[in-house]
N, C-alpha and C positions, 0 to 999 in steps of 0.2 A: 503493498500499500504507499502510497507516494505521500510526501508532506502536504498537507491542504486545510484551508481552514474548514470548519465543523459548525455548526448552531446546535444548539442544545437550550432545549427549555427546562425551566428549574421551578420544581412545586414541590413545597413541603421540605425543601432543602436537599432535594435528589434531581438529580440532572438526567433530564431524556433526549438523546438524540433527535432531531427534527427530521423526517424526510422529505426531499426536494425533488421534484421534476426537473429533467433535463434543462428545462427554460428557467425553472427558481433557481437552479444551482448556477446557472450563468449569469443571472442576474445579481444573484448573491456575491459572485466574485468579482464582478466588476464594481460592486458598491462598497466591498470592501479594499478593492483597489484604488476607488477614486478616494476614499477616506485616509490615505497615506499610509506610510510603514505601521506593521502591526508588532507590538511587541509580545514577545512569546516568554511565559514564566515558565523557565524550565524547570524549577524545582519545586513546583507544585502540581505533579501530575495527578489526573484524574481515572487512569486504568486504563487498559489495552484497548484499542481500538479494534473493532471487528466490523465486518458486512452484515448488517442484519439480513439482507436477503441469502446470505449466505447460511444463514442459522436454519435447520429443517429438525 
């Protein structure tokens, strides 16, 4: 899996990944690029990233 931005929803202190269509993902990436450089907080991982579509 390549490094990329992700979108999460937080409810009651628990974060959930948000699924996006290809169009939504493209718009999200363009929006994040327009905001400017993203600061990655590398010492605060949330867990291992997995593709939810791969889980069965």
